[in-house]
C-alpha atoms as a printed R data frame, in Angstrom:
    type eleno elety resid chain resno       x       y       z
1   ATOM     1    CA   MET     A     1  25.534 -19.461 -28.996
2   ATOM     2    CA   VAL     A     2  23.352 -17.794 -32.131
3   ATOM     3    CA   ARG     A     3  21.844 -21.055 -33.934
4   ATOM     4    CA   SER     A     4  21.029 -20.523 -37.578
5   ATOM     5    CA   GLN     A     5  17.863 -19.566 -38.886
6   ATOM     6    CA   GLN     A     6  17.751 -21.297 -41.563
7   ATOM     7    CA   PRO     A     7  15.602 -24.625 -41.307
8   ATOM     8    CA   PHE     A     8  13.062 -22.303 -39.318
9   ATOM     9    CA   ILE     A     9  12.948 -20.208 -42.264
10  ATOM    10    CA   THR     A    10  12.589 -23.052 -44.433
11  ATOM    11    CA   HIS     A    11   9.653 -24.616 -41.985
12  ATOM    12    CA   ILE     A    12   7.858 -21.535 -42.526
13  ATOM    13    CA   PHE     A    13   7.915 -21.127 -46.049
14  ATOM    14    CA   ILE     A    14   6.474 -25.068 -46.615
15  ATOM    15    CA   ARG     A    15   3.796 -24.236 -44.277
16  ATOM    16    CA   ARG     A    16   2.789 -20.675 -46.519
17  ATOM    17    CA   ILE     A    17   2.673 -23.226 -49.828
18  ATOM    18    CA   HIS     A    18   0.715 -25.312 -48.125
19  ATOM    19    CA   LEU     A    19  -1.950 -23.345 -45.571
20  ATOM    20    CA   GLY     A    20  -1.649 -20.575 -47.798
21  ATOM    21    CA   LEU     A    21  -0.630 -16.690 -46.231
22  ATOM    22    CA   PRO     A    22  -4.104 -15.988 -44.562
23  ATOM    23    CA   THR     A    23  -4.783 -18.717 -42.930
24  ATOM    24    CA   LEU     A    24  -1.177 -19.011 -41.502
25  ATOM    25    CA   LEU     A    25  -1.355 -14.897 -40.507
26  ATOM    26    CA   LEU     A    26  -4.592 -15.756 -38.308
27  ATOM    27    CA   ARG     A    27  -3.344 -18.742 -36.803
28  ATOM    28    CA   TYR     A    28   0.065 -16.810 -35.647
29  ATOM    29    CA   ALA     A    29  -2.675 -13.857 -34.359
30  ATOM    30    CA   PHE     A    30  -4.493 -16.498 -32.462
31  ATOM    31    CA   CYS     A    31  -1.181 -17.691 -30.620
32  ATOM    32    CA   VAL     A    32   0.272 -14.031 -30.122
33  ATOM    33    CA   LYS     A    33  -3.427 -13.220 -28.603
34  ATOM    34    CA   ALA     A    34  -3.135 -16.624 -26.613
35  ATOM    35    CA   ILE     A    35   0.452 -15.712 -25.004
36  ATOM    36    CA   PHE     A    36  -1.023 -12.185 -24.296
37  ATOM    37    CA   PHE     A    37  -3.679 -13.437 -21.805
38  ATOM    38    CA   LEU     A    38  -1.301 -16.239 -20.281
39  ATOM    39    CA   LEU     A    39   1.837 -14.708 -20.205
40  ATOM    40    CA   PRO     A    40   0.558 -13.090 -16.563
41  ATOM    41    CA   LEU     A    41  -0.975 -16.260 -15.136
42  ATOM    42    CA   LEU     A    42   2.305 -18.095 -15.887
43  ATOM    43    CA   LEU     A    43   4.285 -15.678 -14.638
44  ATOM    44    CA   ALA     A    44   2.401 -15.730 -11.189
45  ATOM    45    CA   LEU     A    45   2.276 -19.148 -11.338
46  ATOM    46    CA   ALA     A    46   6.422 -19.329 -11.296
47  ATOM    47    CA   ALA     A    47   6.211 -16.330  -8.974
48  ATOM    48    CA   SER     A    48   4.707 -18.707  -6.398
49  ATOM    49    CA   ALA     A    49   6.598 -21.683  -7.085
50  ATOM    50    CA   GLN     A    50   9.959 -19.829  -6.175
51  ATOM    51    CA   LYS     A    51   8.497 -18.247  -3.456
52  ATOM    52    CA   PRO     A    52   9.385 -20.119   0.145
53  ATOM    53    CA   GLU     A    53   6.850 -20.982   2.051
54  ATOM    54    CA   ILE     A    54   7.957 -19.871   6.046
55  ATOM    55    CA   VAL     A    55   7.906 -22.198   8.752
56  ATOM    56    CA   ARG     A    56   8.069 -21.091  12.034
57  ATOM    57    CA   ASN     A    57   8.894 -22.956  15.357
58  ATOM    58    CA   ASN     A    58   7.400 -22.810  18.584
59  ATOM    59    CA   GLN     A    59   9.821 -20.295  19.850
60  ATOM    60    CA   GLU     A    60   9.762 -17.660  16.542
61  ATOM    61    CA   ASN     A    61   5.269 -18.374  16.424
62  ATOM    62    CA   PRO     A    62   4.753 -16.158  19.413
63  ATOM    63    CA   ILE     A    63   6.991 -13.389  18.660
64  ATOM    64    CA   ALA     A    64   5.554 -13.321  14.653
65  ATOM    65    CA   GLU     A    65   2.146 -13.171  16.790
66  ATOM    66    CA   GLN     A    66   3.253 -10.216  19.052
67  ATOM    67    CA   ILE     A    67   4.336  -8.427  16.380
68  ATOM    68    CA   LYS     A    68   1.191  -8.649  14.347
69  ATOM    69    CA   GLN     A    69  -0.212  -7.695  17.597
70  ATOM    70    CA   LEU     A    70   2.024  -4.260  17.964
71  ATOM    71    CA   ARG     A    71  -0.821  -1.334  16.580
72  ATOM    72    CA   SER     A    72  -3.109  -2.407  19.006
73  ATOM    73    CA   LEU     A    73  -1.277  -1.389  22.444
74  ATOM    74    CA   PRO     A    74  -1.699   1.472  23.715
75  ATOM    75    CA   ASP     A    75   1.912   3.555  23.121
76  ATOM    76    CA   ASP     A    76   3.264   3.295  26.252
77  ATOM    77    CA   VAL     A    77   2.840  -0.628  26.790
78  ATOM    78    CA   ARG     A    78   3.842  -0.900  23.337
79  ATOM    79    CA   ALA     A    79   7.574   0.780  23.853
80  ATOM    80    CA   THR     A    80   7.943  -2.021  26.486
81  ATOM    81    CA   ALA     A    81   6.444  -4.620  24.184
82  ATOM    82    CA   THR     A    82   8.823  -3.930  21.129
83  ATOM    83    CA   ARG     A    83  12.108  -3.748  23.452
84  ATOM    84    CA   ASP     A    84  11.224  -7.016  25.077
85  ATOM    85    CA   LEU     A    85  10.427  -8.552  21.045
86  ATOM    86    CA   ALA     A    86  13.836  -7.054  20.253
87  ATOM    87    CA   LEU     A    87  15.636  -9.251  23.116
88  ATOM    88    CA   LYS     A    88  13.698 -12.331  22.767
89  ATOM    89    CA   ILE     A    89  14.521 -11.915  18.974
90  ATOM    90    CA   ARG     A    90  18.024 -11.162  19.447
91  ATOM    91    CA   ALA     A    91  18.535 -14.707  21.806
92  ATOM    92    CA   LEU     A    92  17.206 -16.707  19.063
93  ATOM    93    CA   PRO     A    93  19.437 -19.000  17.254
94  ATOM    94    CA   SER     A    94  20.913 -17.631  13.959
95  ATOM    95    CA   VAL     A    95  18.259 -18.960  11.325
96  ATOM    96    CA   PRO     A    96  16.287 -17.089   8.464
97  ATOM    97    CA   ASN     A    97  13.511 -16.496  10.421
98  ATOM    98    CA   LYS     A    98  15.232 -14.436  12.780
99  ATOM    99    CA   LEU     A    99  16.095 -11.899  10.222
100 ATOM   100    CA   ARG     A   100  12.588 -12.077   9.052
101 ATOM   101    CA   LEU     A   101  11.343 -11.186  12.550
102 ATOM   102    CA   ALA     A   102  14.332  -8.281  13.149
103 ATOM   103    CA   MET     A   103  12.682  -6.659   9.639
104 ATOM   104    CA   GLY     A   104   9.589  -7.133  10.785
105 ATOM   105    CA   LEU     A   105   9.620  -5.412  14.228
106 ATOM   106    CA   ALA     A   106  11.951  -2.588  12.669
107 ATOM   107    CA   GLY     A   107   9.040  -2.026  10.073
108 ATOM   108    CA   ARG     A   108   7.044  -1.713  13.344
109 ATOM   109    CA   ALA     A   109   9.009   0.272  15.755
110 ATOM   110    CA   THR     A   110   9.222   3.445  13.523
111 ATOM   111    CA   GLU     A   111   5.271   4.025  13.945
112 ATOM   112    CA   GLY     A   112   5.680   7.011  16.451
113 ATOM   113    CA   ASP     A   113   7.547   7.806  19.207
114 ATOM   114    CA   PHE     A   114   8.262   4.805  21.966
115 ATOM   115    CA   GLY     A   115  11.920   6.303  22.698
116 ATOM   116    CA   HIS     A   116  15.028   6.392  21.551
117 ATOM   117    CA   ASP     A   117  16.717   3.529  23.621
118 ATOM   118    CA   THR     A   118  13.907   1.149  22.389
119 ATOM   119    CA   LEU     A   119  14.289   1.668  18.915
120 ATOM   120    CA   GLN     A   120  17.958   1.091  19.785
121 ATOM   121    CA   GLU     A   121  17.437  -1.892  20.851
122 ATOM   122    CA   VAL     A   122  15.623  -3.078  17.732
123 ATOM   123    CA   THR     A   123  18.422  -1.420  15.549
124 ATOM   124    CA   THR     A   124  20.946  -3.365  17.403
125 ATOM   125    CA   THR     A   125  18.768  -6.790  16.999
126 ATOM   126    CA   LEU     A   126  18.610  -5.970  13.164
127 ATOM   127    CA   GLU     A   127  22.355  -5.030  12.730
128 ATOM   128    CA   MET     A   128  23.089  -8.525  14.559
129 ATOM   129    CA   ALA     A   129  20.556 -10.782  12.446
130 ATOM   130    CA   ILE     A   130  22.447  -9.405   9.356
131 ATOM   131    CA   LYS     A   131  25.782 -10.180  10.778
132 ATOM   132    CA   GLU     A   132  24.769 -13.734  11.219
133 ATOM   133    CA   GLN     A   133  22.834 -14.113   8.027
134 ATOM   134    CA   SER     A   134  24.510 -11.913   5.521
135 ATOM   135    CA   PRO     A   135  22.014 -11.362   3.709
136 ATOM   136    CA   SER     A   136  22.220 -11.228  -0.584
137 ATOM   137    CA   GLU     A   137  18.688  -9.286  -0.828
138 ATOM   138    CA   GLN     A   138  19.075  -5.179  -0.326
139 ATOM   139    CA   ASP     A   139  16.042  -4.915   1.680
140 ATOM   140    CA   PRO     A   140  17.625  -5.707   5.301
141 ATOM   141    CA   TYR     A   141  20.360  -3.383   4.557
142 ATOM   142    CA   LEU     A   142  18.233  -0.211   3.240
143 ATOM   143    CA   GLU     A   143  16.216  -0.633   6.435
144 ATOM   144    CA   LEU     A   144  19.416  -0.836   8.658
145 ATOM   145    CA   ALA     A   145  20.771   2.329   6.540
146 ATOM   146    CA   SER     A   146  17.362   4.157   6.823
147 ATOM   147    CA   LEU     A   147  17.420   3.957  11.003
148 ATOM   148    CA   VAL     A   148  20.826   5.273  10.944
149 ATOM   149    CA   ARG     A   149  20.500   8.082   8.594
150 ATOM   150    CA   TYR     A   150  16.550   9.338   9.113
151 ATOM   151    CA   GLU     A   151  16.116   7.935  12.901
152 ATOM   152    CA   HIS     A   152  19.732   8.715  13.817
153 ATOM   153    CA   MET     A   153  20.659   5.379  15.494
154 ATOM   154    CA   ASN     A   154  23.743   3.753  16.205
155 ATOM   155    CA   ALA     A   155  25.179   0.891  13.798
156 ATOM   156    CA   SER     A   156  28.467   0.274  12.160
157 ATOM   157    CA   PRO     A   157  28.063  -3.018   9.998
158 ATOM   158    CA   ASP     A   158  31.247  -3.164   8.115
159 ATOM   159    CA   SER     A   159  30.089  -4.615   4.583
160 ATOM   160    CA   PRO     A   160  29.920  -3.355   1.335
161 ATOM   161    CA   GLN     A   161  26.151  -3.899   1.155
162 ATOM   162    CA   PHE     A   162  25.483  -1.390   3.945
163 ATOM   163    CA   THR     A   163  27.459   1.089   2.555
164 ATOM   164    CA   ALA     A   164  26.092   0.404  -0.704
165 ATOM   165    CA   ALA     A   165  22.862   1.518   0.832
166 ATOM   166    CA   MET     A   166  23.421   4.112   2.638
167 ATOM   167    CA   LYS     A   167  24.873   5.405  -0.733
168 ATOM   168    CA   THR     A   168  21.565   4.726  -2.068
169 ATOM   169    CA   LEU     A   169  19.495   6.721   0.185
170 ATOM   170    CA   GLU     A   170  22.079   9.680  -0.681
171 ATOM   171    CA   ASN     A   171  21.302   9.530  -4.164
172 ATOM   172    CA   GLU     A   172  17.785   9.401  -3.267
173 ATOM   173    CA   ASP     A   173  18.034  12.610  -1.036
174 ATOM   174    CA   ARG     A   174  19.792  14.462  -3.794
175 ATOM   175    CA   GLU     A   175  17.065  13.553  -6.411
176 ATOM   176    CA   ARG     A   176  14.406  14.307  -4.440
177 ATOM   177    CA   ASN     A   177  16.070  17.781  -3.758
178 ATOM   178    CA   SER     A   178  15.556  18.634  -7.321
179 ATOM   179    CA   VAL     A   179  11.795  17.359  -7.863
180 ATOM   180    CA   ASN     A   180   9.126  19.271  -9.071
181 ATOM   181    CA   PHE     A   181   5.449  18.550  -9.800
182 ATOM   182    CA   THR     A   182   1.996  19.708 -10.284
183 ATOM   183    CA   LEU     A   183  -0.637  17.788  -8.909
184 ATOM   184    CA   MET     A   184  -4.352  18.416  -8.572
185 ATOM   185    CA   ASP     A   185  -6.578  18.684  -5.242
186 ATOM   186    CA   LEU     A   186 -10.138  17.683  -5.389
187 ATOM   187    CA   ASP     A   187 -11.724  20.334  -6.523
188 ATOM   188    CA   GLY     A   188  -9.590  20.723  -9.240
189 ATOM   189    CA   LYS     A   189  -7.247  23.292  -8.571
190 ATOM   190    CA   PRO     A   190  -3.397  22.553  -9.536
191 ATOM   191    CA   TRP     A   191  -0.737  23.037  -7.057
192 ATOM   192    CA   MET     A   192   2.842  23.163  -8.095
193 ATOM   193    CA   LEU     A   193   5.989  22.436  -5.589
194 ATOM   194    CA   LYS     A   194   8.324  25.319  -6.877
195 ATOM   195    CA   ASP     A   195   5.360  27.746  -6.577
196 ATOM   196    CA   LEU     A   196   5.599  27.513  -2.795
197 ATOM   197    CA   LYS     A   197   8.601  28.919  -1.901
198 ATOM   198    CA   GLY     A   198   8.637  30.889   0.797
199 ATOM   199    CA   LYS     A   199   6.244  28.939   2.727
200 ATOM   200    CA   VAL     A   200   6.989  26.003   4.841
201 ATOM   201    CA   VAL     A   201   5.763  23.119   2.815
202 ATOM   202    CA   MET     A   202   4.951  19.696   4.685
203 ATOM   203    CA   LEU     A   203   4.392  16.913   2.106
204 ATOM   204    CA   ASN     A   204   2.814  13.947   3.543
205 ATOM   205    CA   PHE     A   205   2.321  10.802   1.542
206 ATOM   206    CA   TRP     A   206  -0.545   8.700   2.914
207 ATOM   207    CA   ALA     A   207  -3.609   6.211   1.926
208 ATOM   208    CA   THR     A   208  -7.153   5.626   3.245
209 ATOM   209    CA   TRP     A   209  -6.052   2.000   4.010
210 ATOM   210    CA   CYS     A   210  -3.008   2.758   5.636
211 ATOM   211    CA   PRO     A   211  -3.502   2.448   9.668
212 ATOM   212    CA   PRO     A   212   0.009   4.369  10.835
213 ATOM   213    CA   CYS     A   213  -1.483   7.202   8.345
214 ATOM   214    CA   ARG     A   214  -4.993   7.397   9.737
215 ATOM   215    CA   LYS     A   215  -3.158   7.660  13.181
216 ATOM   216    CA   GLU     A   216  -1.184  10.622  12.400
217 ATOM   217    CA   MET     A   217  -3.766  12.755  10.585
218 ATOM   218    CA   PRO     A   218  -5.332  14.426  13.120
219 ATOM   219    CA   ASP     A   219  -1.850  15.370  14.681
220 ATOM   220    CA   LEU     A   220  -1.469  17.145  11.203
221 ATOM   221    CA   GLN     A   221  -4.373  18.590  11.373
222 ATOM   222    CA   ALA     A   222  -3.986  20.331  14.604
223 ATOM   223    CA   LEU     A   223  -0.141  21.605  13.020
224 ATOM   224    CA   TYR     A   224  -2.131  23.050   9.987
225 ATOM   225    CA   THR     A   225  -4.749  24.898  12.529
226 ATOM   226    CA   ARG     A   226  -1.855  26.061  14.358
227 ATOM   227    CA   PHE     A   227   0.639  27.410  11.964
228 ATOM   228    CA   GLU     A   228  -1.296  28.383   8.631
229 ATOM   229    CA   PRO     A   229  -0.940  31.848  10.007
230 ATOM   230    CA   GLN     A   230   2.723  31.556   9.652
231 ATOM   231    CA   GLU     A   231   2.622  30.718   5.871
232 ATOM   232    CA   PHE     A   232   2.373  26.800   6.250
233 ATOM   233    CA   VAL     A   233   1.151  24.300   4.032
234 ATOM   234    CA   ILE     A   234   0.597  20.838   4.611
235 ATOM   235    CA   LEU     A   235  -0.138  18.620   1.131
236 ATOM   236    CA   GLY     A   236  -1.696  15.470   1.571
237 ATOM   237    CA   ILE     A   237  -0.584  13.255  -1.777
238 ATOM   238    CA   SER     A   238  -2.606  10.308  -2.042
239 ATOM   239    CA   ASP     A   239  -2.729   7.781  -5.358
240 ATOM   240    CA   ASP     A   240  -5.942   6.366  -3.930
241 ATOM   241    CA   ASP     A   241  -9.285   6.104  -5.435
242 ATOM   242    CA   PRO     A   242 -10.447   9.794  -5.271
243 ATOM   243    CA   GLU     A   243 -13.770   9.168  -4.309
244 ATOM   244    CA   LYS     A   244 -12.639   6.958  -1.440
245 ATOM   245    CA   ILE     A   245 -10.471  10.026  -0.369
246 ATOM   246    CA   ARG     A   246 -13.293  12.610  -0.541
247 ATOM   247    CA   ALA     A   247 -15.591  10.364   1.658
248 ATOM   248    CA   PHE     A   248 -12.683   9.977   4.273
249 ATOM   249    CA   ILE     A   249 -11.540  13.222   4.747
250 ATOM   250    CA   GLN     A   250 -14.833  14.828   5.039
251 ATOM   251    CA   LYS     A   251 -15.125  12.063   7.502
252 ATOM   252    CA   GLN     A   252 -11.870  13.005   9.206
253 ATOM   253    CA   GLY     A   253 -12.512  16.646   8.984
254 ATOM   254    CA   THR     A   254  -9.569  17.717   7.385
255 ATOM   255    CA   THR     A   255  -8.865  21.063   5.833
256 ATOM   256    CA   TYR     A   256  -5.385  21.008   4.277
257 ATOM   257    CA   PRO     A   257  -5.415  20.504   0.809
258 ATOM   258    CA   VAL     A   258  -5.133  16.656  -0.756
259 ATOM   259    CA   LEU     A   259  -3.627  16.031  -4.049
260 ATOM   260    CA   LEU     A   260  -4.664  13.303  -5.888
261 ATOM   261    CA   ASP     A   261  -1.362  11.413  -7.590
262 ATOM   262    CA   PRO     A   262  -2.974   9.407 -10.238
263 ATOM   263    CA   GLY     A   263  -0.348   6.159 -11.407
264 ATOM   264    CA   SER     A   264   1.686   6.950  -8.394
265 ATOM   265    CA   LYS     A   265   4.083   9.090 -10.466
266 ATOM   266    CA   VAL     A   266   5.003  11.649  -7.758
267 ATOM   267    CA   ASN     A   267   5.401   8.848  -5.148
268 ATOM   268    CA   GLN     A   268   7.985   6.953  -7.523
269 ATOM   269    CA   LEU     A   269   9.770  10.546  -8.406
270 ATOM   270    CA   LEU     A   270  10.065  10.785  -4.186
271 ATOM   271    CA   HIS     A   271  11.001   7.115  -3.861
272 ATOM   272    CA   ILE     A   272   8.068   6.132  -1.704
273 ATOM   273    CA   ASN     A   273   8.659   2.807  -0.865
274 ATOM   274    CA   GLY     A   274   6.368   2.965   2.341
275 ATOM   275    CA   ILE     A   275   3.260   5.103   4.044
276 ATOM   276    CA   PRO     A   276   3.469   7.165   5.471
277 ATOM   277    CA   LYS     A   277   5.952   9.204   4.573
278 ATOM   278    CA   THR     A   278   6.808  13.091   5.256
279 ATOM   279    CA   PHE     A   279   9.006  15.441   3.945
280 ATOM   280    CA   VAL     A   280   9.178  19.197   5.604
281 ATOM   281    CA   TYR     A   281  10.655  21.738   2.884
282 ATOM   282    CA   ASP     A   282  12.004  25.482   4.026
283 ATOM   283    CA   ARG     A   283  11.024  28.692   2.843
284 ATOM   284    CA   GLU     A   284  13.925  28.647   0.170
285 ATOM   285    CA   GLY     A   285  12.506  25.054  -0.607
286 ATOM   286    CA   ARG     A   286  14.968  22.645   0.491
287 ATOM   287    CA   ILE     A   287  13.853  19.512   1.942
288 ATOM   288    CA   VAL     A   288  15.444  19.965   5.734
289 ATOM   289    CA   ALA     A   289  13.695  16.749   7.590
290 ATOM   290    CA   GLN     A   290  11.909  13.577   6.492
291 ATOM   291    CA   SER     A   291  10.361  10.847   8.452
292 ATOM   292    CA   ILE     A   292  10.485   7.481   7.113
293 ATOM   293    CA   ASP     A   293   7.259   6.418   9.175
294 ATOM   294    CA   MET     A   294   4.179   7.777  11.394
295 ATOM   295    CA   ARG     A   295   4.838  10.426  13.628
296 ATOM   296    CA   THR     A   296   3.633  11.808  16.476
297 ATOM   297    CA   GLN     A   297   2.774  15.847  17.134
298 ATOM   298    CA   LYS     A   298   5.990  16.221  19.241
299 ATOM   299    CA   GLN     A   299   8.610  14.343  16.464
300 ATOM   300    CA   PHE     A   300   6.257  16.946  13.784
301 ATOM   301    CA   LEU     A   301   7.134  19.902  15.442
302 ATOM   302    CA   GLU     A   302  10.842  18.771  15.501
303 ATOM   303    CA   MET     A   303  10.706  18.278  12.031
304 ATOM   304    CA   LEU     A   304   8.797  22.078  11.588
305 ATOM   305    CA   ALA     A   305  11.559  23.786  13.787
306 ATOM   306    CA   ALA     A   306  14.324  22.592  11.586
307 ATOM   307    CA   ALA     A   307  12.606  24.588   8.843
308 ATOM   308    CA   GLY     A   308  12.542  27.625  11.017
309 ATOM   309    CA   LEU     A   309   9.117  27.308  12.237
310 ATOM   310    CA   LYS     A   310   8.370  27.768  16.036
311 ATOM   311    CA   LYS     A   311   5.580  28.888  18.263
């Protein structure tokens, strides 16, 4: 409905007569300035008011705590614990927290190589939780689609949301293959992606505050040392503070180039929704492998083999 503006215009005209135009403009300026400063606070309050508090019962709380502790476990123990958690979540009644726990476990289960069977149990649990809840938000479907597309897990939910999620990933991959960019390294040297055609290139998106990123960096360094003579390039890309990055890689002993992505512009171009995230380009400049999370050295070698790099 379009309301008439005539009463408002008349009111302003009368105010101008009584206050004078300069005074009126000053008051308007004050109001605009107040709104500018108060708007972020009001939006934050509105968001917090709309966000429901997650309340877990005695069955769900121990599972949530065990998911949080997974990163502290040795890899062999972690694989067994992950599989057991998947089965425990699957046995829960059909409630919203079941899907939240399945999503949380899926986010941890791809941080390394805990075996195909373990990850399949996690995938099956997530698929079942999605079928039970039929969530309206897209994130669970995207998580499941990523496991199917990039981790080669089996899932076949018959829903338009899952089909749309798979289509979203296909479109993102198509856009990624056409991306070019130029970023500076810590020494101020520019690196353009398309200039590296003819080499095997690995892009690794990371941050100093990211535990899985830090865990995989020694393996990346070992691969760089091993394959650099075969025209292999690793480019670490981070939108972190440059001084934090510099101090971290000096302590870590990282020698491959680390590029700065101020404003996360390249992160956005390549649809980076979580880190670590790694892409491998073959010598023709095409993406031939990518990860959705942390990789082990064995997994990295499998990715490099897709680009024809073997030793």
